[in-house]
C-alpha positions as CSV (number, residue, x, y, z in Angstrom):
1,M,-53.7,-149.4,-44.5
2,P,-50.1,-148.4,-45.4
3,K,-51.4,-147.1,-48.8
4,L,-53.9,-144.9,-47.0
5,V,-51.5,-143.5,-44.7
6,S,-49.0,-142.7,-47.6
7,A,-51.7,-141.0,-49.5
8,L,-52.7,-138.9,-46.1
9,L,-49.0,-137.9,-45.8
10,L,-48.5,-137.0,-49.3
11,A,-51.6,-134.8,-49.3
12,L,-50.5,-133.0,-46.3
13,C,-47.2,-132.6,-47.8
14,V,-48.7,-131.1,-51.1
15,M,-50.9,-128.8,-48.7
16,A,-47.9,-127.5,-46.6
17,A,-45.8,-127.1,-49.8
18,H,-48.2,-124.6,-51.0
19,A,-49.7,-123.4,-47.9
20,E,-47.7,-120.3,-48.1
21,S,-48.9,-119.2,-51.6
22,V,-52.4,-119.0,-50.7
23,N,-54.7,-116.3,-52.5
24,P,-57.6,-114.6,-51.1
25,L,-61.1,-114.9,-52.9
26,N,-61.7,-112.9,-55.9
27,I,-64.3,-110.0,-55.5
28,G,-67.6,-111.6,-56.4
29,A,-66.7,-115.0,-55.2
30,P,-69.3,-116.8,-53.1
31,A,-68.5,-117.2,-49.3
32,P,-67.2,-120.5,-48.7
33,D,-69.1,-122.7,-46.1
34,F,-67.5,-123.8,-42.9
35,N,-68.4,-126.0,-39.9
36,L,-66.1,-124.6,-37.1
37,P,-66.0,-124.8,-33.4
38,G,-66.5,-121.8,-31.5
39,I,-65.6,-120.5,-27.9
40,D,-69.2,-121.1,-26.8
41,G,-68.4,-124.9,-27.3
42,Q,-70.7,-125.1,-30.2
43,K,-70.2,-125.7,-33.9
44,H,-70.9,-123.0,-36.4
45,Q,-72.0,-122.8,-40.0
46,L,-72.3,-120.1,-42.8
47,K,-76.0,-120.5,-42.9
48,E,-76.4,-119.4,-39.3
49,Y,-75.9,-115.7,-40.3
50,A,-78.4,-115.8,-43.3
51,K,-80.5,-113.1,-42.0
52,A,-77.9,-110.4,-42.4
53,D,-77.8,-108.4,-45.3
54,V,-73.9,-107.7,-44.9
55,L,-71.6,-110.6,-43.3
56,A,-68.0,-109.5,-42.4
57,I,-65.5,-112.5,-41.9
58,I,-62.7,-111.2,-39.9
59,W,-59.5,-113.4,-39.1
60,L,-58.3,-112.7,-35.6
61,S,-55.6,-114.5,-33.3
62,N,-54.7,-114.5,-29.8
63,H,-51.0,-113.9,-30.3
64,C,-50.6,-111.2,-32.9
65,P,-50.0,-107.7,-31.5
66,D,-51.6,-106.1,-34.8
67,S,-54.4,-108.3,-34.3
68,H,-54.6,-107.0,-30.6
69,A,-54.6,-103.4,-31.7
70,S,-57.4,-103.8,-34.0
71,E,-59.8,-105.5,-31.3
72,G,-61.2,-102.1,-29.9
73,R,-62.3,-101.0,-33.3
74,V,-63.8,-104.3,-34.2
75,K,-65.8,-104.0,-31.1
76,K,-66.6,-100.7,-31.8
77,L,-67.8,-101.5,-35.3
78,V,-70.0,-104.2,-33.9
79,E,-71.5,-101.9,-31.5
80,D,-72.3,-99.4,-33.9
81,M,-74.0,-101.7,-36.3
82,K,-76.4,-102.9,-33.5
83,G,-79.9,-102.6,-34.8
84,K,-78.9,-103.1,-38.5
85,S,-78.9,-106.2,-40.6
86,F,-75.3,-106.9,-40.0
87,A,-73.3,-109.8,-38.7
88,L,-69.6,-110.3,-37.9
89,V,-67.8,-113.6,-37.2
90,A,-64.1,-114.0,-36.2
91,I,-62.2,-116.9,-37.1
92,N,-58.6,-117.8,-35.7
93,P,-56.8,-119.5,-38.6
94,N,-53.5,-120.4,-36.7
95,N,-52.2,-123.9,-35.8
96,P,-50.5,-123.5,-32.5
97,E,-47.6,-125.8,-33.5
98,G,-46.8,-123.4,-36.2
99,L,-45.9,-120.8,-33.8
100,R,-42.4,-120.3,-32.3
101,L,-42.0,-119.3,-28.6
102,D,-40.7,-116.1,-29.6
103,E,-43.7,-115.1,-31.7
104,L,-45.6,-115.3,-28.4
105,G,-44.1,-112.3,-26.8
106,Y,-47.1,-110.2,-27.1
107,S,-49.7,-112.4,-25.2
108,K,-49.8,-115.0,-22.6
109,Y,-51.7,-117.1,-25.1
110,N,-51.2,-119.4,-28.0
111,D,-54.0,-119.9,-30.5
112,S,-55.5,-123.1,-29.4
113,L,-59.1,-123.4,-29.1
114,E,-58.9,-123.6,-25.3
115,E,-56.7,-120.4,-25.0
116,M,-59.1,-118.7,-27.2
117,K,-61.9,-119.0,-24.9
118,L,-59.8,-117.5,-22.2
119,Y,-58.3,-114.9,-24.4
120,A,-61.9,-113.8,-25.7
121,K,-63.5,-113.8,-22.3
122,E,-60.6,-111.7,-20.8
123,Q,-60.9,-109.1,-24.0
124,N,-64.7,-109.1,-23.8
125,F,-65.2,-110.2,-27.3
126,T,-68.8,-109.4,-28.3
127,F,-68.9,-111.6,-31.5
128,P,-68.4,-115.1,-32.4
129,Y,-64.9,-116.3,-32.4
130,L,-64.3,-119.7,-34.4
131,Y,-61.2,-121.9,-34.3
132,D,-60.0,-123.3,-37.7
133,G,-56.5,-124.2,-36.7
134,G,-57.3,-127.8,-36.6
135,T,-57.3,-128.5,-40.4
136,Q,-57.0,-124.7,-41.8
137,A,-59.3,-125.9,-44.5
138,T,-61.3,-122.5,-44.2
139,A,-58.4,-120.4,-44.0
140,H,-57.2,-122.1,-47.5
141,A,-60.7,-121.5,-48.9
142,Y,-60.9,-118.1,-48.1
143,G,-57.3,-117.1,-48.5
144,C,-56.6,-115.6,-45.3
145,L,-53.2,-114.0,-45.2
146,A,-52.7,-112.7,-42.0
147,T,-54.5,-111.6,-38.7
148,P,-56.2,-109.4,-39.0
149,H,-57.8,-109.9,-42.6
150,V,-61.3,-109.0,-43.4
151,F,-63.8,-110.4,-45.9
152,V,-67.3,-108.6,-46.5
153,F,-70.1,-110.2,-48.2
154,D,-73.4,-108.8,-49.6
155,K,-76.9,-110.4,-49.1
156,E,-76.1,-113.0,-51.6
157,R,-72.9,-113.7,-50.1
158,K,-70.6,-112.6,-52.7
159,L,-67.5,-111.0,-51.8
160,R,-67.3,-107.2,-52.1
161,Y,-64.5,-106.2,-50.0
162,Q,-61.4,-108.0,-48.7
163,G,-58.1,-106.6,-47.1
164,R,-57.2,-104.7,-44.0
165,L,-59.5,-103.5,-41.3
166,D,-58.2,-100.0,-41.8
167,D,-54.9,-98.4,-42.2
168,S,-53.3,-98.4,-38.8
169,R,-51.5,-101.2,-37.0
170,Y,-51.6,-99.4,-33.6
171,A,-54.2,-99.4,-31.3
172,D,-55.1,-95.6,-30.9
173,A,-58.1,-95.1,-33.0
174,A,-56.8,-91.6,-33.5
175,T,-54.0,-93.4,-35.8
176,V,-56.7,-94.6,-38.4
177,K,-57.0,-92.4,-41.5
178,S,-58.9,-94.8,-43.5
179,Q,-61.6,-97.1,-42.3
180,D,-61.8,-99.6,-45.4
181,A,-63.7,-102.4,-43.9
182,R,-66.3,-100.1,-42.3
183,N,-66.6,-98.1,-45.5
184,A,-67.5,-101.1,-47.5
185,I,-70.1,-102.3,-44.8
186,E,-71.6,-99.2,-44.7
187,A,-71.8,-98.7,-48.5
188,L,-73.4,-102.2,-48.7
189,L,-76.1,-101.5,-45.9
190,A,-77.1,-98.3,-47.6
191,G,-77.3,-100.2,-50.9
192,R,-74.3,-98.5,-52.8
193,E,-71.5,-99.9,-54.6
194,V,-68.3,-100.3,-52.7
195,T,-65.6,-98.1,-54.1
196,V,-62.5,-99.5,-52.6
197,T,-62.8,-103.3,-52.9
198,Q,-59.4,-104.5,-52.1
199,T,-56.8,-103.3,-50.0
200,K,-53.1,-104.8,-48.8
201,V,-53.5,-106.5,-45.3
202,H,-51.1,-105.9,-42.3
203,G,-50.4,-107.8,-39.5
204,C,-49.0,-111.4,-38.4
205,S,-48.9,-114.1,-41.2
206,T,-51.1,-117.0,-41.0
207,K,-49.4,-119.8,-39.0
208,W,-49.6,-122.6,-41.3
209,M,-49.1,-126.4,-40.4
210,S,-46.1,-126.3,-42.8
211,K,-44.2,-124.1,-40.2
212,H,-44.1,-127.1,-37.9
213,D,-40.7,-128.0,-39.3
214,L,-39.3,-124.6,-38.9
215,V,-40.4,-124.4,-35.3
216,A,-38.7,-127.8,-34.7
217,K,-35.6,-126.5,-36.3
218,D,-35.7,-123.4,-33.8
219,D,-35.9,-125.5,-30.8
220,E,-33.2,-127.8,-31.8
221,K,-30.9,-124.6,-32.2
222,W,-31.8,-123.9,-28.7
223,Q,-31.2,-127.1,-27.5
224,K,-27.8,-127.5,-29.1
225,G,-26.6,-123.8,-28.5
226,T,-23.4,-122.9,-26.5
227,V,-23.2,-120.3,-23.9
228,D,-20.0,-117.8,-22.9
229,V,-19.7,-117.2,-19.2
230,E,-17.7,-114.2,-18.0
231,I,-16.3,-112.9,-14.8
232,I,-18.0,-109.5,-13.7
233,D,-17.3,-107.1,-10.8
234,A,-19.5,-104.8,-9.0
235,A,-18.6,-101.7,-11.3
236,G,-19.9,-104.0,-14.4
237,V,-23.0,-105.0,-12.6
238,A,-23.7,-101.3,-11.6
239,T,-23.5,-100.2,-15.6
240,L,-25.9,-103.3,-16.3
241,R,-28.2,-102.2,-13.8
242,K,-28.3,-98.4,-14.8
243,N,-29.8,-99.9,-18.0
244,D,-29.2,-97.1,-20.5
245,T,-30.7,-99.0,-23.2
246,G,-34.3,-99.3,-24.5
247,K,-34.5,-102.7,-23.4
248,V,-36.4,-104.3,-20.2
249,R,-33.7,-106.2,-18.2
250,M,-34.5,-109.3,-16.0
251,F,-31.8,-109.8,-13.7
252,N,-31.5,-113.2,-11.9
253,V,-28.7,-113.8,-9.1
254,W,-28.6,-117.7,-8.8
255,A,-25.8,-120.6,-8.1
256,T,-25.6,-124.3,-9.2
257,W,-25.4,-125.1,-5.6
258,C,-28.8,-123.6,-4.7
259,G,-31.8,-125.8,-5.2
260,P,-34.4,-123.3,-5.6
261,C,-32.2,-121.5,-8.0
262,V,-32.1,-124.7,-10.0
263,G,-35.8,-125.2,-9.7
264,E,-37.0,-121.6,-11.2
265,F,-34.3,-121.6,-13.9
266,P,-36.2,-123.3,-16.8
267,E,-38.9,-120.7,-16.3
268,L,-36.3,-117.9,-16.4
269,V,-35.1,-119.3,-19.8
270,K,-38.5,-119.6,-21.1
271,T,-39.2,-116.3,-20.5
272,A,-36.2,-114.9,-22.1
273,R,-37.0,-117.0,-25.3
274,K,-40.7,-115.7,-25.3
275,F,-39.6,-112.2,-25.3
276,G,-36.8,-112.8,-27.8
277,L,-38.1,-110.8,-30.4
278,R,-38.8,-107.8,-28.2
279,N,-36.6,-105.2,-26.4
280,F,-35.9,-107.7,-23.3
281,E,-32.8,-109.2,-21.9
282,F,-32.1,-111.8,-19.1
283,I,-29.1,-111.1,-17.6
284,N,-27.8,-114.0,-14.9
285,I,-25.1,-113.6,-12.3
286,S,-24.0,-116.9,-10.7
287,L,-22.5,-117.0,-7.3
288,D,-20.6,-120.1,-8.1
289,D,-16.7,-120.0,-7.3
290,P,-15.3,-117.8,-10.2
291,S,-12.5,-120.2,-10.4
292,K,-14.7,-122.9,-11.9
293,P,-16.8,-121.2,-14.7
294,E,-16.7,-124.8,-16.6
295,K,-19.5,-125.7,-14.2
296,V,-21.6,-122.7,-14.6
297,K,-21.1,-123.1,-18.4
298,A,-22.3,-126.5,-18.4
299,F,-25.2,-125.7,-16.3
300,L,-26.5,-122.7,-18.6
301,E,-26.3,-124.8,-21.7
302,K,-28.1,-127.9,-20.0
303,K,-30.9,-125.2,-19.4
304,H,-30.4,-123.6,-23.1
305,A,-29.6,-120.2,-21.7
306,L,-28.7,-118.8,-24.9
307,I,-29.2,-115.2,-26.2
308,P,-31.9,-114.6,-28.8
309,D,-30.5,-113.5,-32.0
310,K,-32.4,-110.6,-32.0
311,L,-30.4,-109.2,-28.9
312,K,-26.9,-110.1,-30.1
313,P,-26.2,-106.8,-32.3
314,S,-27.3,-104.8,-29.2
315,I,-25.2,-106.7,-26.8
316,A,-22.2,-106.3,-29.2
317,A,-22.8,-102.6,-29.4
318,E,-22.4,-102.3,-25.7
319,G,-19.1,-104.1,-25.9
320,R,-20.4,-107.2,-24.5
321,K,-20.1,-110.7,-25.4
322,T,-22.6,-112.7,-23.1
323,N,-25.4,-112.2,-20.8
324,S,-24.1,-114.9,-18.5
325,Y,-21.6,-113.9,-15.5
326,I,-20.1,-115.3,-12.4
327,F,-19.7,-112.5,-9.6
328,G,-15.9,-112.2,-9.1
329,S,-16.0,-110.9,-5.4
330,A,-16.1,-113.1,-2.4
331,D,-18.1,-110.1,-0.7
332,S,-21.7,-110.3,-2.0
333,D,-22.5,-107.1,-0.2
334,D,-20.6,-105.5,-3.3
335,L,-23.1,-107.0,-5.5
336,I,-26.2,-105.9,-3.4
337,K,-25.0,-102.5,-3.4
338,A,-24.4,-102.5,-7.2
339,L,-27.6,-104.4,-8.1
340,D,-30.5,-103.4,-5.7
341,P,-29.7,-102.0,-2.0
342,A,-33.4,-103.1,-1.3
343,W,-32.2,-106.9,-1.8
344,K,-31.8,-108.7,1.4
345,G,-29.2,-111.2,0.2
346,P,-30.8,-114.7,-0.1
347,I,-30.8,-116.4,-3.6
348,P,-32.4,-116.7,-5.9
349,Y,-33.3,-113.3,-6.5
350,T,-34.8,-111.7,-9.5
351,L,-35.0,-108.1,-10.3
352,L,-37.1,-106.6,-13.4
353,V,-35.8,-103.2,-14.3
354,A,-37.0,-100.8,-17.1
355,P,-35.3,-98.8,-19.5
356,G,-33.5,-96.2,-17.5
357,G,-33.2,-98.2,-14.3
358,K,-36.3,-97.9,-12.7
359,V,-37.5,-101.1,-10.9
360,I,-40.5,-103.0,-12.3
361,K,-40.7,-105.7,-9.7
362,R,-38.5,-107.5,-7.0
363,Y,-38.7,-111.3,-6.6
364,D,-37.3,-112.2,-3.1
365,E,-38.7,-115.5,-3.3
366,P,-38.2,-118.3,-5.8
367,I,-40.5,-117.8,-8.9
368,E,-43.1,-120.7,-8.8
369,N,-45.4,-119.5,-11.6
370,G,-43.7,-118.4,-14.8
371,D,-46.9,-117.4,-16.3
372,E,-47.5,-114.7,-13.7
373,L,-43.6,-113.3,-14.2
374,R,-44.4,-113.2,-17.9
375,Q,-47.7,-111.5,-17.3
376,T,-46.1,-108.8,-15.1
377,I,-43.5,-108.4,-18.1
378,L,-46.3,-108.4,-20.7
379,D,-48.3,-105.7,-18.4
380,F,-45.3,-103.4,-18.7
381,M,-44.3,-103.9,-22.3
382,G,-47.7,-103.9,-23.8
383,R,-49.8,-106.3,-26.0
384,Y,-49.3,-104.3,-29.4
385,Y,-47.0,-101.9,-31.3
386,L,-46.6,-98.7,-30.0
387,P,-45.5,-95.6,-32.5
388,E,-43.1,-94.2,-29.9
389,A,-41.3,-97.5,-29.6
390,G,-40.5,-97.2,-33.2
391,Q,-42.0,-100.8,-33.9
């Protein structure tokens, strides 16, 4: 048994070492078979789609903004091909353990099979959606580089096109100038040669199991990081509240002596981490005794309330060193006037503010459902890249 375990571990290490250098199938290669679970609870194989003259295998995921942006055009493609000898199958290649929390900032879902079921239902997928994240053997066999990544096969299941769906990473169909996959599919259905057989893919790289160690290192960094705490006055709060930045800001007023504040805090930190690669900032303001900042600092470090690396340059550009503060005045009315006159005074109090200072939502009660909070933020910030955001 020890020898068997060692052999399996060695095989996994070899796979991990080579996972990132996977190459897509060559044009003319046969479609690799698969036996994968789908969101319908059934296993699916290549032979199920044998009647179709043209088969498209497209790799999609729950978390990727580029994949999200393509979904409307994938559904449109399937709709336009109704009545023709065509089939499309989507496969999720990602292993959920290969994703850092901040890589999930464009979706409330990770890439597990159970979450695929929820995601596909919400997005009204009209095509099979299969899961390969458990072994990623099919993703290796096809050479899936990213989501989305398209492979188009002819009647004999020989590869005739592989690459991008089209040339836009945005959701707006008007931004598409070259419909590469559709062009290949229509050519094959019409009995013509595919003129452009390969294109470069764009999107989120496949999240291989080999990324597990990197995810663990990122978690360790958050576990061991330090937090700077500064005293802030009403004028400083008012400046932050104006939010003359491109960031969504989440303000939270709290105290170490406030039980509900302590109870909700982990969800606020999780939210800050999840949106750590986006234009989002968590600013916490403590009502603890300003003469005892060490107590606040110890709490924040215990709860891992660090600043995401992406935010540090923008915070420095504002002349700030931290996003963790203790309010320096004994009169909380000054804080209410500076932060939000609509706030009645009790803590915890959380305020979501858009760029320019407009209120997105107020939370007068402790936040009990972090997923609902994050969904509110996601609804405002969007699930995919926007041209005007410069992303």
